[in-house]
Structures are given as C-alpha cells and as structure tokens.
Phi, psi and omega in degrees: 000134183246123180246018185301322181296322178291326176292317180298326178278002180059038176267336177221160176218161178297143183197135181241134175228167179277162176300323179296321178295320178295315178300321179296317179296319179294322176297320178294321179299317178293318181296324180299323178298313180297317179298317178300317178296318183295325184260004183307320181279351181263314182211099183301316183298314181288329175299316176301311182298320180292322176298316175302315183299329180298318178291318179302313181296318178297320178296317178294322176300319178297317177304315181297322179296335179267000176089026182227167169214157179286150178225174176084188184284326186256062184299323181293322176296319178301320178297316180297316179298320177298313181298324178302319179284316186290322186266339176084184190293336180295340184253004186299319181292322175297321180287331173297315179294319177301320179294322175297319176299320180301315180296316179296317181298317181301315180293322181290316182293322184266017168081003181280328186219125174227038184254030177290129183276162176300319178298314181299317180295313179299315180295322179294318179298314179299315179297313187299329181299323183289305180297324178298314179294322177298318179295318179299316177297319179301319178293314181299323182280333187280000000 
C-alpha cells in the first residue's frame, strides 16, 4: 500500500507508536461504543459523537500500525482518506457514511447543530460498532 500522495499533500506524516499504545487505542474504540450506548438516554448528541469517535480511534490505530498519523487542520478528513486507501473499495460506502457522520459531528460539537434524533443516534451507534470492529480485525490480521 502506497500512501505517498497523502504524505505529499501533508495530510499524514511518519509516526511510530508501541504495540501497547495501539492496543490502548483499540480498547478505547471498543469502550466508546459501550459508552455511547450507556448515555443514549441521557444525551443523544454526545452518544452520536462518541460512536463517531470509536471509528475515528480505530482508524487512527490502523494508521499507527502502518507508521503514520494525521496532520494538518483537517485531521479527521485525513483519517478518512487514509482509510479509503488502506481498506479498499469494499469499505467505500461505510467510509462515505463515516464522512457524513464527521460533518454532523462537527456541527454538533461546535454548537451549530444539536438536532440529532434518537433514531439517528441509535442507528449510528449500531453502525459504528461494525466498522470499528472491522478495522480492529484488519489490524489483528495484518
């Protein structure tokens, strides 16, 4: 896999972490799904954001296993672009949805939008568990 184009655009840079740090990130990604489920009835918006974060953390862990980290102002976009290359065409629709989640999360976190519905949050939590686990399996197999 070649990530040279992302490096040239200064979207990612070389970065080394320990296996323990990667395991910790993967544990956090799994924990985020449970936390999102736990707070769903308390704060729908934050449950949505935490579910999004689970995929983001798993994606960054994958980047780290390949020796990279995101850089620049749009780090979340860099993670998505990296995942598109790393995971291939079978994951493009999931990554499209992850990118839509990113846009919604950005508006919710920065106070512009807090109209995430209970259905949307529940569906997002259910969705987020699968790509996060798929990325974790990809790391374990790789």
